[in-house]
C-alpha positions as CSV (number, residue, x, y, z in Angstrom):
1,M,82.4,107.2,86.2
2,E,84.3,106.4,89.4
3,K,83.9,108.4,92.4
4,L,86.4,110.9,93.8
5,T,86.2,112.9,97.0
6,L,88.1,116.1,97.1
7,I,88.5,117.5,100.7
8,K,89.6,121.1,101.4
9,V,90.7,121.9,105.0
10,G,91.9,125.2,106.4
11,G,95.2,125.8,108.1
12,K,93.8,125.7,111.6
13,I,92.9,122.0,111.3
14,V,96.3,120.9,109.9
15,E,98.4,123.2,112.1
16,E,97.4,121.7,115.5
17,E,98.6,118.2,116.3
18,E,95.3,117.0,117.8
19,T,93.1,118.2,115.0
20,L,95.5,117.2,112.3
21,R,95.7,113.6,113.8
22,Q,91.8,113.3,113.7
23,L,91.7,114.7,110.2
24,L,94.3,112.2,108.8
25,N,92.4,109.3,110.5
26,D,89.0,110.5,109.0
27,F,90.6,111.2,105.6
28,A,92.3,107.8,105.5
29,A,88.9,106.1,106.3
30,I,87.3,107.7,103.1
31,E,87.0,104.9,100.5
32,G,87.9,105.2,96.9
33,Y,89.9,107.9,95.1
34,K,90.5,111.0,97.0
35,V,92.4,114.3,97.0
36,L,93.3,116.6,100.0
37,V,93.8,120.5,99.6
38,H,95.1,122.3,102.6
39,G,95.7,125.9,103.8
40,G,98.4,127.0,106.4
41,G,97.9,130.7,107.0
42,R,98.5,130.7,110.7
43,S,101.8,128.9,110.4
44,A,102.9,131.4,107.7
45,T,102.0,134.4,109.9
46,K,103.8,132.9,112.8
47,L,107.0,132.1,111.0
48,A,106.9,135.5,109.3
49,A,106.7,137.2,112.7
50,Q,109.7,135.2,113.9
51,L,111.7,136.5,110.8
52,G,110.5,140.0,111.4
53,I,108.2,140.0,108.3
54,E,104.9,141.8,108.8
55,S,101.7,140.1,107.7
56,R,99.2,142.3,106.0
57,M,95.7,141.3,105.1
58,V,92.9,142.9,103.1
59,D,89.4,141.4,103.5
60,G,90.9,138.3,104.8
61,R,93.3,137.8,101.9
62,R,97.1,137.9,102.5
63,I,99.1,140.6,100.7
64,T,102.2,138.6,99.4
65,D,105.3,140.6,98.8
66,A,108.6,139.0,97.9
67,D,109.6,138.2,101.5
68,M,106.1,136.8,102.3
69,L,106.2,134.7,99.2
70,R,109.4,133.0,100.4
71,V,107.6,132.3,103.8
72,V,104.4,130.9,102.2
73,T,106.4,128.8,99.8
74,M,108.4,127.3,102.7
75,V,105.4,126.8,104.9
76,Y,102.7,125.7,102.5
77,G,104.9,123.7,100.1
78,G,107.2,122.4,102.8
79,L,106.3,122.3,106.5
80,V,102.6,121.9,106.4
81,N,102.4,119.8,103.2
82,K,105.1,117.3,104.1
83,N,103.8,117.0,107.6
84,I,100.4,115.8,106.2
85,V,102.1,113.5,103.6
86,A,104.1,111.9,106.3
87,G,101.1,111.5,108.6
88,L,99.1,109.9,105.7
89,Q,101.9,107.5,104.9
90,A,101.9,106.3,108.5
91,L,98.3,105.4,108.0
92,G,98.9,103.5,104.8
93,V,97.7,106.2,102.3
94,N,100.2,106.6,99.5
95,A,100.1,110.5,99.5
96,L,102.1,112.8,97.3
97,G,102.6,116.5,98.2
98,L,102.3,118.8,95.3
99,T,102.3,122.6,94.6
100,G,100.9,124.0,91.2
101,A,104.5,124.1,89.9
102,D,105.1,120.4,90.3
103,M,104.4,118.7,86.9
104,N,103.0,122.0,85.8
105,L,99.9,121.0,87.7
106,M,98.4,124.5,88.0
107,R,99.3,127.6,86.2
108,S,98.3,131.1,87.3
109,D,98.5,134.6,86.2
110,K,99.6,137.2,88.8
111,R,96.5,139.0,90.0
112,P,96.4,142.4,88.3
113,V,96.6,145.5,90.5
114,K,93.3,147.2,90.9
115,E,92.2,148.9,94.2
116,V,94.6,146.6,96.0
117,D,98.0,145.3,95.0
118,Y,98.0,141.7,96.4
119,G,101.6,141.2,95.3
120,F,102.6,137.6,94.3
121,V,99.0,136.2,94.4
122,G,97.9,133.9,91.5
123,D,94.6,133.5,89.7
124,V,94.4,130.0,88.3
125,K,94.3,129.8,84.5
126,E,95.1,126.1,83.6
127,V,94.9,122.7,85.5
128,N,96.7,119.7,84.2
129,A,93.8,117.4,85.1
130,D,94.9,114.5,82.7
131,L,98.2,114.1,84.6
132,L,96.6,114.4,88.0
133,A,93.9,111.8,87.0
134,S,96.6,109.4,85.9
135,L,98.4,109.7,89.2
136,I,95.1,109.0,91.1
137,H,94.4,106.0,88.9
138,Q,97.7,104.6,90.0
139,G,96.7,104.7,93.6
140,V,98.5,107.9,94.5
141,V,96.6,110.4,96.8
142,P,97.5,114.0,96.0
143,V,98.0,116.5,98.8
144,L,97.7,120.0,97.2
145,A,99.3,123.0,98.7
146,P,97.9,126.5,98.1
147,L,100.7,127.5,95.6
148,T,100.7,127.8,91.9
149,H,103.3,129.1,89.4
150,D,103.3,131.3,86.3
151,K,105.5,129.1,84.2
152,R,108.1,131.9,84.1
153,G,109.9,130.8,87.3
154,H,107.7,132.5,89.9
155,M,105.7,130.8,92.6
156,L,102.4,132.4,93.4
157,N,100.3,132.4,96.6
158,T,96.8,131.1,95.7
159,N,93.7,130.8,97.9
160,A,93.2,127.2,99.0
161,D,89.4,127.3,98.3
162,T,90.3,128.3,94.7
163,I,92.7,125.5,94.4
164,A,90.1,123.0,95.6
165,G,87.4,124.4,93.3
166,E,89.6,124.5,90.2
167,A,91.0,121.0,90.8
168,A,87.5,119.7,91.4
169,K,86.2,121.4,88.1
170,A,89.2,120.0,86.1
171,L,88.8,116.4,87.6
172,A,85.1,116.3,86.9
173,K,85.7,115.1,83.3
174,H,87.5,112.1,84.7
175,F,85.5,111.3,87.9
176,D,82.2,111.8,89.6
177,V,83.6,114.6,92.0
178,T,82.2,115.4,95.4
179,L,83.9,118.5,96.7
180,V,83.9,119.0,100.4
181,F,84.7,122.3,102.1
182,C,85.5,122.1,105.8
183,F,84.8,125.0,108.0
184,E,84.5,125.7,111.8
185,K,80.8,125.0,111.8
186,K,79.0,121.7,111.0
187,G,77.5,123.2,107.7
188,V,75.4,126.2,106.7
189,L,73.3,127.3,109.6
190,L,69.7,128.4,109.7
191,D,70.6,130.3,112.9
192,A,74.1,131.6,113.2
193,E,73.9,131.3,117.1
194,D,72.8,127.7,117.0
195,D,75.5,125.3,115.9
196,E,73.0,122.4,115.6
197,S,70.7,124.3,113.1
198,V,72.4,122.8,110.1
199,I,70.5,123.2,106.8
200,P,70.9,119.6,105.3
201,A,70.4,120.6,101.6
202,I,70.4,123.8,99.6
203,D,69.3,124.1,95.9
204,R,69.6,127.3,93.9
205,T,66.0,128.4,94.7
206,A,66.6,128.0,98.4
207,F,70.0,129.7,98.2
208,K,68.4,132.7,96.6
209,K,65.6,132.8,99.3
210,Y,68.0,132.4,102.2
211,V,70.2,135.3,100.9
212,E,67.2,137.5,100.5
213,E,66.0,136.7,104.0
214,G,69.5,137.3,105.4
215,V,69.9,133.7,106.7
216,I,73.0,133.2,104.5
217,Q,75.1,136.4,104.6
218,G,78.8,137.7,104.6
219,G,81.5,135.4,103.7
220,M,79.2,132.4,103.2
221,I,77.6,134.0,100.1
222,P,80.8,133.8,98.0
223,K,81.5,130.3,99.3
224,L,78.1,129.1,98.0
225,E,78.5,131.0,94.8
226,N,81.9,129.2,94.3
227,A,80.0,125.9,95.0
228,Y,77.5,126.5,92.3
229,A,80.2,127.5,89.9
230,A,81.8,124.1,90.6
231,I,78.5,122.4,89.9
232,D,78.0,124.3,86.7
233,A,81.4,123.0,85.6
234,G,80.5,119.3,86.2
235,V,81.2,118.7,89.9
236,K,78.5,116.3,91.1
237,E,77.8,117.8,94.5
238,V,79.5,120.2,97.0
239,I,79.4,119.5,100.7
240,I,79.9,122.2,103.5
241,T,80.9,120.5,106.8
242,Q,83.2,120.4,109.7
243,A,86.5,118.6,109.3
244,S,85.5,116.1,112.1
245,E,82.5,115.0,110.0
246,I,84.0,114.3,106.6
247,H,83.7,110.5,106.7
248,Q,80.1,110.7,108.0
249,G,78.7,112.5,105.0
250,K,77.1,115.0,107.4
251,G,76.8,118.7,106.7
252,T,75.0,120.8,104.0
253,R,74.7,119.4,100.6
254,I,74.7,122.0,97.8
255,F,73.2,120.9,94.5
């Protein structure tokens, strides 16, 4: 099967001019088929504040009421997404910006209310991988915003890591997919205080051991659990790295 690289970058990288420029250059340099998934939370928070809309977070997840849904739809699907698309076009990459509603690419259900009512937040139920793969085969580079829809006329705010994971899993039947998550650090660290202590590769046995020893803890545990879920669903490998390293193949390889 042909190789496909799917890169997920957080809002911080794509919201600042200098880091965005470097990212676009590095992403353009990746050979073969590729997809970019982006966040945009800081821009959404900033615009919401300018509009007098309060941002509420629970465990790092945004509560999305009707007003906030309008803001994230404008920011993620418009401002941030089209900025990236225009930047890639300038580098000769034929990018196409998409939300989950476009071409019915990703359908979600509104997250059920349990301890927390997250509002208009979507849990992905269906990915139209065949259509996405046909675009990619035509030389189009999809740029996916963290928005889905419920097929009943509502947009839903959806975590960008989830979008990346679900897209990678769905595309695994068409391509050999490498899923790359970009974080602030150069990879998974052996010592949280030492940015150079990157663990080059982690298999399941090592993951279990690192969790038991407290080397891997906090928010990194669900990230790696998601990585293994992707591998179980047919993704070839997952790499955790820094955005500035994506074309060098550095970071932590999860297999």
